[in-house]
N, C-alpha and C positions, 0 to 999 in steps of 0.2 A: 549602415551603422551610424548611430547618433554621434554627434561631435563629442570629443573628450571634454570632461569637466575640468575646471581649473585645478581641482584637488588632485586628479590623476596626473595632469601635466606637471604640476608642482612637485608631486611625489616622485615622478620619473626623473625630473631635473635634479632633485636632491640625490637620488640613488645613483645617478650617473657620475656623481662626484665622489662617491665613497669607494672603498676597496672591494675587490671581488669577493673576499670572504664575508664582508659585512652585507653586501647585496645578496649573496647566496643564502646567508642565514635568514635574511628578511624574506626572500622568495620561499624558502623551505617552510618557514613558520606561517606565512600567510596562506600557503596552499594547504598546510596541515590543519590550521585552526578555522579556515573558511569564514573569517570575520569580515572580509571585504566582499564587494560585489564581484560577480563573475567577470564583468567588463574590466574592473580594476585589475583583477588577477591576470586576465588575458593580456592586456597591454603591458603590464609589468613583466610578465613572463616572456612575451615576444621581444621586448626591449632587452631583457637580460640575455636571451639567447643570441640576439644580434650583436650585442656588445662582446660576449665572451665565447662565441662559437669555436674560435680557434684554440682557446685556452682550456675549455672544458673537456676536450677529447671525447672519450666514450660516454661521459656523463651527459653529454648533449642529448643523447637519445632518450634518457629518462625525462628530461625537461620537454623535449619535443612531443613525447607521448602525452604529457600533461597538457601541453598546448593543444594537441589534437582533441582531447576530451573537452577542453574549454570551448574550442571552436564548434564542437558538436552541440554543446549546451547553448551557445549563442546563435546556432544555426548558420554559421559561416561556412557554407558548403564548399566554396572555392578553396578556402584555406585548409579545411579538413581534407579535401581531395588531394591538395598539394602535398600535405604531410603524409598522407597514406601512400601516395605514389613514391615518395622518398623512402619510406620504410620498406615498401614492397621491393623496390629496386635494390635495396641494400641487403635485406634479409630473406628475400624470396617470398613466394606466395603460400607456402605450406606450413609456415610457422603458426602455432596456435594464436599468438598475439596478433599477427597480421590478419588472420582469418576473422578474429573478433573485431578488429578495426574495420574490416570490410563489411561485416555484418551491421555494425553501428552506422556506417556510412550509407549503406543501402536503406537502412531504417530511416535515416535523416532525409533521404531522397524519395521516401515513400515508394521505394521499389520493393513491394511486398514479396514477390516471387523470389527474387535474388536474396532478400533478407532471410526468408525461411530456409532457403538452400544453404546459406552460409552458416546459420545456426545449426542446421543438420550436420554439417561438416564438423563443427565444434563438438557436438554430442558424440559423434562417431569416434572422434579422437580421444574423448574423455567422458565416459558416461557419468562420472561423478561431478561434472561441471554443472552445478545447480543453477548458476547465474544464466548460463546459456540455455538450459532447459526451460527456465521460467520465461526467458525472452522468447524462446521458440513457441511456448504455449500462448503468450500474449499475441504473437504474430498470427498464430493459428486462429485465435479468437477473432482478430480483425478480418482475417480471410473469410471465415465462415459468416461473420457479421450476424451471428445467432440465427442464420437461416438453415444451418445444418447442425443443430444443437446436439443431436445424437452422437455424431462423430467427434464433436468437441468434448463432450462428456466422456467418451471413451479415451481420448487423449489424457484428460485430467485423471481418470481412474488408473490408467496405466502408470502415470507419473507417481501417483500416491501409493501404488504397490511397492515402489522402490523408496520413496521419501514420505513415509507415513507421518513424520513430524512436521510437515510443512503446513503450518496453520493457515497461511494466506490462501493456499490452494483449496484446503478444506472449506474455507469461508466462501471462496469463489464458487466452488461446486454447490454449496448450499444455496447460494443465490440462483444458480442455474436451475436447480431442482424446484425452487419456489416459483420461478418464472413459468416452469412447465407443470406446476401444480402437483409435483411429486413430493408431497409433504413429509411422508415417512422417511424418505431418503435425505431430505433436507434436515430433518431432526437428527438423524444419525450423524451427518456431517458436523452439525453444530455441537453435538455431544463430543465429537472428536476434538473440536476446538477447545471445549471445556477441560479436556484432559491436560492440555498444555497451559490453559489460562483459567484455572478454577475460580479466580476472583474477579472475572470480568462480568460485572453485573448486567451489562447490556446484552450479553449472549443469553443470560437467564431470561431477560425480558423478551428477547426475540423468540426463544423457545416457548415461553408462556403465551405469546401472541399467536403462534402457529397452533398450539394445542387448544387454546380457547376458541379458535375459529372453527374447530370441528363440531362444536355445539352439542357435545354429549357429555354425560356425567363423568365417565372414566377419564377422558382426555382433559376435562375441566379440572378434575382433582389433581392431575399431573401439572397442569398449568399453574394451579395455586401453589404447588410446591416450588416451582421455578420462580414465580413472582416473589414468594416469601424469601427464598434464598437471595434474590436480588436486593431486597430490602435489608436483609441482614448484613450484606456486604456494604451497601450504601443506600440509605433511605432516599428514594427518588420518586418523583411524581408519577412517572410512567408506570412504575411497578405498582404503586398504590391504585392507580386507575385500573390497571390490569386485574388486581385483586378484587376491586369493586365489581368489575364486569363478570369475572369468573364466579364470584360468590353469588351474584345476581342470577347467573345461569343455574347454579345449584339450587337456589331458592325457587326458581321457576319450575324445575323438574321435581323437586322433593317437597315443595310447599312450605318447607321450613328448614332452617339450618341447625346442625347439631351444636352442642355447647361450644366446642372449640371453634367452629366456623362463625358462630354468632359473636364470639369474643374478637375474632380476627376482623370481622366486618366493622365492629365498633372502632377498633384501632385504626383500621383503614380510613374510615370516615373522618376521624379526628385529625389524622395526618394530612388528608386532602384539604380539609378546611384550614389547617395551619398554613399550608402552602398559599392559600388564597386570602389569608387574614387581612392583608392590606389592599386587596384588589377590589375594584368596583364590581367585579363579577361575583363577589362572595354570596350574595343573595340567590343568584341564579344557580350557583353550585350547591347551595343548601337545598334548593328545590329538587335538583337532579338526584342528590343523595337520599332525599326523603327523610 
């Protein structure tokens, strides 16, 4: 652990001289607002606990749990283990909170097998514990290391059958499907993401990219719709380049663009050139656009 800065030392000295109530208010606020560094919070909280461990009575457990979490964040394994042992001895090993602490500690120690087992315990105790479920899935991902993608995908799909509104997992699953070239399923997952975030222009771009890569007219027409929606939400260079590429595919296959597509191509070229108006690459871009 790095030596304490003068600011932390001076701050601790100051709060050692104030009342319990004032120090406690400071601790509560600094933990709540997270305006100071983890190191600052850790040493202040440790100091506060040592000063008032006899006075705080049952409140001490609340602050020690906070200290445990800070120790995890700072990777202070010995301190985290010491606090965990203290909690386990006092409350037993079957309490949900103790099991979660054990899971986090195993995760910190890179003990993957035990970490997965403890998260399994938490899920069995409460199937609505989404935090533990997502932790469990992340551990499963590390375990498989993408060498057993099929089983990992099955875990994600089983999870989504229960928690269909979990955008992060839909996005995670879409990436896995892209890695395995299962593009149609990736599109389905991204469309699920859009149900919850209909104004996320980057998702429209991603869908446009996938569809335009199919290099056929039907998919390209769909990609144009997605890129156009992205531009409506937020004019962005990626979407305009996507439109230029997709419209170029349509021109290649159909030999000409219809009136609406022709107008869209003009708008696209103008916007791309505007993005490069002050760039030394402007002439090169003009040549590319034709």
